[in-house]
C-alpha positions as CSV (number, residue, x, y, z in Angstrom):
1,X,-15.1,1.3,23.6
2,X,-16.7,-2.2,23.3
3,X,-19.4,-0.8,21.1
4,X,-16.8,0.8,18.8
5,X,-14.9,-2.5,18.5
6,X,-18.2,-4.4,17.8
7,X,-19.0,-1.9,15.0
8,X,-15.8,-2.7,13.1
9,X,-16.3,-4.7,10.0
10,X,-13.8,-7.4,9.0
11,X,-11.8,-6.8,5.8
12,X,-10.2,-9.4,3.5
13,X,-6.5,-9.1,3.6
14,X,-3.4,-9.8,5.6
15,X,-0.6,-8.2,7.6
16,X,3.1,-9.2,7.2
17,X,5.7,-8.4,9.8
18,X,9.3,-9.2,8.7
19,X,12.0,-9.3,11.3
20,X,15.7,-9.8,10.8
21,X,17.2,-12.5,13.1
22,X,20.3,-11.4,15.0
23,X,19.9,-7.8,13.7
24,X,21.1,-6.2,17.0
25,X,24.2,-8.3,17.1
26,X,25.0,-7.3,13.5
27,X,24.3,-3.6,14.2
28,X,26.8,-3.7,17.1
29,X,29.4,-5.3,15.0
30,X,29.1,-3.4,11.6
31,X,26.6,-0.6,11.2
32,X,27.0,-0.3,7.4
33,X,26.4,-4.1,6.9
34,X,23.4,-3.8,9.2
35,X,21.9,-0.9,7.2
36,X,22.6,-2.8,3.9
37,X,20.8,-5.9,5.3
38,X,17.8,-3.8,6.4
39,X,17.5,-2.2,3.0
40,X,17.9,-5.6,1.1
41,X,15.3,-7.3,3.4
42,X,12.8,-4.5,3.2
43,X,13.1,-4.2,-0.6
44,X,12.7,-7.9,-0.9
45,X,9.5,-7.9,1.1
46,X,8.1,-5.0,-1.0
47,X,8.3,-7.3,-4.0
48,X,6.0,-9.9,-2.5
49,X,2.7,-8.1,-2.7
50,X,1.0,-4.8,-3.5
51,X,0.7,-3.4,0.0
52,X,0.1,-0.5,2.3
53,X,3.2,0.4,4.4
54,X,2.3,0.6,8.0
55,X,5.5,1.1,10.0
56,X,9.0,0.0,10.9
57,X,9.9,-0.9,14.5
58,X,13.7,-1.1,14.8
59,X,14.5,-3.8,12.3
60,X,10.9,-5.0,11.7
61,X,8.8,-3.9,8.8
62,X,5.0,-4.1,9.0
63,X,2.9,-4.0,5.9
64,X,-0.7,-4.9,5.1
65,X,-2.8,-5.6,2.1
66,X,-6.6,-5.5,2.0
67,X,-9.5,-5.0,-0.4
């Protein structure tokens, strides 16, 4: 495994993780408002950069951009 990691070449780019503060509290109080907040947040993040979608983890969106 160490040889595999050493063989990796660095790429120019970045990774963004966007998390919504107090998301669980909102979800427990009002699911529709929570889903709306997730959609609005994720759509806003999408407008920042041209990116490759990686994954969502609960209320966190992870995207990356590299050359």
